[in-house]
C-alpha positions in Angstrom: 64.8 174.2 161.1 64.5 177.9 161.3 61.2 179.7 160.4 62.9 181.4 157.4 63.6 178.0 155.9 60.1 176.7 156.3 58.5 176.9 152.9 55.1 175.3 152.5 53.8 176.8 149.2 55.6 177.3 145.9 54.7 177.6 142.2 56.7 175.8 139.7 57.1 175.3 135.9 57.9 171.8 134.7 58.4 170.4 131.2 59.1 166.9 130.1 61.3 165.9 127.2 60.2 165.5 123.6 60.4 162.1 122.0 63.2 161.5 119.5 62.5 161.3 115.8 62.4 158.0 114.0 65.2 157.5 111.5 64.7 157.3 107.7 67.6 155.1 106.6 68.1 152.6 103.9 70.6 149.8 104.5 73.8 150.1 102.5 76.3 147.3 102.5 78.8 145.8 100.0 77.2 143.1 97.8 73.7 144.0 99.2 72.2 146.2 96.5 68.8 146.6 98.1 69.1 146.3 101.9 65.8 147.9 102.6 64.7 150.3 105.3 66.5 150.0 108.7 65.8 153.3 110.4 65.5 152.9 114.2 62.9 154.4 116.6 63.4 157.6 118.6 63.9 157.4 122.3 61.3 158.4 124.9 61.5 161.9 126.4 62.4 162.2 130.0 59.6 162.4 132.7 59.4 164.9 135.5 58.7 162.8 138.6 57.7 163.9 142.1 59.1 161.6 144.8 58.4 161.5 148.5 61.2 161.8 151.0 60.5 161.3 154.7 63.7 163.2 155.6 62.4 166.5 154.2 60.1 168.8 156.3 59.8 171.8 154.0 59.8 172.9 150.3 62.8 175.2 150.8 64.8 173.4 148.1 62.3 174.9 145.5 62.6 178.4 146.9 65.3 179.4 144.3 64.7 176.7 141.7 61.3 177.1 140.0 61.9 175.4 136.7 62.4 171.7 136.1 63.1 170.4 132.5 63.7 166.8 131.5 66.0 165.7 128.6 64.7 165.0 125.1 64.9 161.5 123.7 67.7 160.9 121.2 66.8 160.3 117.5 66.8 156.8 116.0 69.7 155.8 113.7 70.6 153.1 111.2 70.6 149.4 111.8 67.3 149.7 113.6 69.1 151.4 116.5 66.7 153.0 119.0 67.7 156.4 120.3 68.5 156.7 124.0 65.6 157.7 126.4 65.9 161.2 127.8 67.0 161.3 131.5 64.1 161.7 134.0 64.2 164.6 136.4 63.2 164.0 140.1 61.6 166.5 142.4 62.0 165.2 146.0 59.3 166.6 148.3 58.3 166.1 152.0 55.5 163.7 152.8 52.1 165.5 152.9 52.8 167.5 149.7 49.8 168.2 147.4 50.5 168.9 143.7 48.0 171.1 141.9 47.6 172.4 138.4 48.1 176.1 138.9 45.8 177.2 136.1 42.8 175.0 137.1 43.6 174.6 140.8 42.7 170.9 140.5 44.6 168.5 142.7 46.8 166.2 140.5 47.9 163.9 143.3 49.3 163.8 146.8 52.5 162.3 148.1 52.1 160.6 151.5 54.6 157.7 151.6 58.4 157.6 151.6 59.7 156.7 148.1 56.3 157.2 146.4 56.7 158.4 142.9 54.2 160.2 140.6 54.8 161.5 137.1 53.7 165.1 136.9 54.9 165.7 133.3 55.1 162.6 131.0 57.9 162.4 128.4 56.8 162.2 124.7 57.0 158.9 123.0 59.7 158.4 120.4 58.7 158.2 116.7 58.9 154.9 114.8 61.6 154.4 112.2 60.9 153.8 108.5 61.5 150.0 108.8 58.1 149.8 110.6 56.3 151.0 107.4 57.8 148.5 105.0 55.1 146.6 103.2 54.6 144.4 100.0 53.5 147.5 98.1 56.0 149.9 99.7 59.4 148.3 99.9 61.4 151.4 100.6 59.4 153.9 102.7 61.3 157.2 102.9 59.4 158.6 105.9 59.3 158.0 109.6 57.4 159.4 112.6 58.4 162.5 114.4 58.7 162.2 118.2 55.7 163.3 120.3 56.3 166.6 122.1 56.6 166.5 125.9 54.2 168.1 128.4 54.6 171.6 129.8 52.6 172.9 132.7 52.6 175.2 135.8 52.1 173.4 139.1 51.7 174.5 142.7 53.3 172.5 145.5 51.4 172.8 148.8 52.7 171.2 152.0 50.3 170.0 154.6 52.2 169.0 157.7 51.9 165.3 158.7 51.6 165.0 162.4 49.6 162.8 164.8 48.5 165.7 167.1 47.9 169.3 166.0 47.7 172.1 168.5 44.9 174.5 167.8 44.2 177.8 169.6 44.3 181.6 169.6 47.6 183.4 169.4 49.6 183.4 172.6 47.5 180.5 174.1 50.6 178.6 175.1 50.9 176.2 172.2 54.7 176.8 171.6 55.4 176.5 175.4 53.5 173.2 175.6 55.4 171.8 172.5 58.7 172.8 174.1 58.1 170.9 177.3 56.4 167.9 175.7 59.2 167.5 173.0 62.7 168.5 172.3 61.6 171.1 169.8 62.7 174.7 170.4 60.0 176.9 169.0 60.2 180.7 169.3 58.4 181.7 172.5 57.5 185.3 173.6 54.7 187.2 175.3 53.0 188.6 172.2 50.6 187.4 169.5 51.7 185.6 166.4 55.1 184.5 167.9 54.7 181.4 165.8 54.6 182.2 162.1 55.1 178.7 160.7 54.3 175.2 162.0 56.8 173.6 164.4 57.1 169.8 164.7 58.2 167.8 167.7 58.6 164.2 168.7 56.8 163.3 172.0 58.6 160.4 173.6 56.3 158.0 175.3 56.7 154.8 177.4 58.7 151.8 176.2 60.5 153.8 173.5 57.2 154.7 171.7 56.6 158.1 170.3 54.3 160.3 168.3 54.5 163.6 166.4 53.0 166.9 167.6 52.6 170.1 165.5 52.3 173.6 166.8 50.1 175.4 164.3 50.1 179.3 164.1 47.3 180.8 166.1 43.8 181.1 164.8 41.9 184.4 164.8 38.2 185.0 164.1 37.7 185.2 160.4 40.7 183.0 159.6 38.6 180.8 157.2 38.1 183.9 155.0 41.9 184.5 155.0 42.2 187.0 157.9 45.4 186.8 159.8 47.5 183.9 158.6 44.3 182.5 156.9 44.7 179.3 154.9 48.5 179.3 155.4 47.9 177.5 158.7 44.5 175.9 158.4 45.5 173.5 155.7 48.1 172.0 158.1 45.4 170.9 160.5 43.9 168.7 157.8 46.6 166.1 158.2 46.5 165.8 161.9 44.9 162.7 163.4 43.9 164.3 166.7 43.2 168.0 167.4 44.3 169.5 170.7 42.4 172.7 171.5 44.4 175.0 173.8 42.5 177.6 175.8 44.2 179.5 178.6 42.6 179.5 182.1 42.7 183.3 182.2 40.5 183.6 179.0 37.5 185.9 179.4 35.1 183.2 178.2 36.6 179.7 177.7 33.4 178.3 176.1 33.0 181.1 173.7 36.7 180.9 172.7 36.2 177.2 172.0 33.1 177.9 169.9 35.0 180.4 167.8 37.8 177.9 167.1 35.3 175.3 166.1 33.4 177.7 163.9 36.6 178.7 162.0 37.4 175.0 161.4 33.9 174.3 160.3 33.9 177.2 157.8 37.2 176.1 156.4 36.5 172.4 156.1 33.6 170.8 158.0 35.3 167.4 157.9 37.9 168.7 160.4 35.2 168.4 163.1 35.1 164.6 162.5 38.6 164.3 164.0 39.1 163.3 167.6 39.6 166.3 169.8 40.7 167.1 173.3 40.4 170.5 175.0 43.3 171.7 177.2 42.8 174.4 179.8 46.3 175.7 179.9 48.1 177.9 182.5 46.2 175.8 185.2 48.9 176.8 187.7 47.0 180.0 188.1 44.0 178.1 189.6 43.5 176.7 193.0 41.5 173.5 193.6 38.3 175.3 194.6 38.3 177.5 191.5 39.1 174.4 189.3 36.1 172.5 190.7 33.8 175.5 190.0 35.1 175.7 186.5 34.5 172.0 185.9 30.8 172.4 186.7 30.4 175.0 184.0 32.7 173.3 181.5 30.8 170.0 181.8 27.7 171.8 180.6 29.3 173.9 177.9 31.6 171.3 176.3 28.7 168.7 176.0 30.8 165.6 176.4 33.9 166.7 174.7 36.8 165.6 176.9 39.0 168.3 178.6 41.9 168.5 180.9 43.7 171.1 183.0 47.5 171.4 182.3 50.3 173.7 183.0 53.5 173.7 180.9 55.4 175.9 183.3 54.5 173.9 186.4 54.6 170.5 184.5 51.0 169.9 185.7 49.1 167.0 184.0 51.6 166.5 181.2 52.2 162.7 181.8 48.4 162.2 182.0 48.1 164.2 178.8 50.6 161.9 177.0 48.7 158.8 178.2 45.4 160.3 177.0 46.8 161.2 173.6 48.4 157.8 173.1 45.1 156.2 173.9 43.3 158.4 171.4 45.8 157.7 168.7 45.7 154.0 169.2 42.0 153.3 169.8 
């Protein structure tokens, strides 16, 4: 999947079908002079339905199609014949999609399971035909119900990436490089900030044919919770991750301060993110010798206050199997 095809936010217009009109018909047949009312009911209008599809990773299918309209129900007819229901329209979305009412910004529902279906715009009911209104005092009613109009609304689809592990860090911290060596994903890697503009997903293969999903989230900058940099466009993807992996390069000016800034941005965006399990990775550890690593451990033990951390190097393949073991244990506790 190329970055240009990764679409995680789109506004749509949906409208369901109107219900068909009930029929006003009086039975006419040879030798039956007063057959009475026999107008049938109108058909139901079609629904607009959102359906989860585990094989989709992006909302790109909605990039050039912003309107979805279901069919109207057919009108009732003679002999108490009910009109056909309008055909439903399906919008297939990736798992982790949130559907909001654009005008109120309220969440209508979320799609998290494959095959899960939710009606976003309900089709109008068909009107009842005149035979329903026959009574002892009104033998030949010459009226029927009109169909109920369908619903029309503007919605926003918002994708939050579903992954077991989310990589969190400043731009150019080495997240894409780690993802490329831990998985078969091929993210864009370069020596400048904001190389990654969209989340990348990769499957980490573990022992005995087990696996888990890792997501490389675009880099955080200070003030991201207020929308600076890529703002909410990446922070919302972290909400779905079971475990957060904080990446801080060994050559950072102040590792502890960098970690606190990352924590603070998550806290300001959504304090519940801090309830997730987390592991700190000191990346680019191939730059350190054993003596310097031991000195850093003494400081980090005090600064991280019990939060687990590890030294790894994507380039030198240092500590990667141990990292897989650690993550698997965290995900399956």
